[in-house]
N, C-alpha and C positions, 0 to 999 in steps of 0.2 A: 851104646857103650858110653860109660861115663869117663871123661878124661881125668886122669889123676895128675895133680900138680904137686911139686915138691916145695914150692914157696908161694907166698901171695903174689898176685899179679896186679899190674897197674891198669886202670881204666879211667881215662879222662883225668889223669894225675892223682887218682885216689888208689890207695892200697885196698884191695877187696879180699875178704876171707875166701878160702877155697870153696866153701859151700855155696857162696854167692856166685862164684864163677861157674861152678857146675850147674847151678840153677839157670843161669843165663844161657849156657850151652844147651841144656835140655829144652828150654823154652824155644830156642832157635830151631832145634831139631823138630819139635812138635809143630811149629808153624810152617816149616818147609816140607814136611813129610807129605808125600802124595800116595794115593791108593794105587794108581797105575794099573798094572795087570794082576795085582795081588787079589786074593779072595777077600771078601768082606771080613771073614773071621780072622785071617792072618793080619790084615790091616788094623783091625780093632786090637788084636793082641799086641802088635807093635806099639800102637799109641798108648795102650794101657800100661805096657812095660815102661815106656818113657815117663808116663805120669807117676808110676810107682817109684821110679828112680828119683823123681823130683821130691816125692814124699820122704824118701829115705835121706835126701839131702837137706830136709827141713822145710820144704815148701809144699805142703799137701794141696793138691788141686781138688776142688769140689767137682761133683759129677757134671754140673752145668758147664764148667770150664773145659773139661775133657770133651764133652759133646761139641762145644764151640770149636775146638781144635780139629775134631774129626770132620765136622761139616764144613 
């Protein structure tokens, strides 16, 4: 799920555009996501969905990057 913000946020004293904040959040989710007990197909679908959301926010991930997060 993408977080929606009503105003720009500060990070290290800088005002960041909302798309950048969303991308940071999605990157964090991608790096923390674990397969756990999920099936391989549902884990892939979850990771692909997060990658697609990043693309919609303006930061398209290459296939190699998505594979790196999955592995």
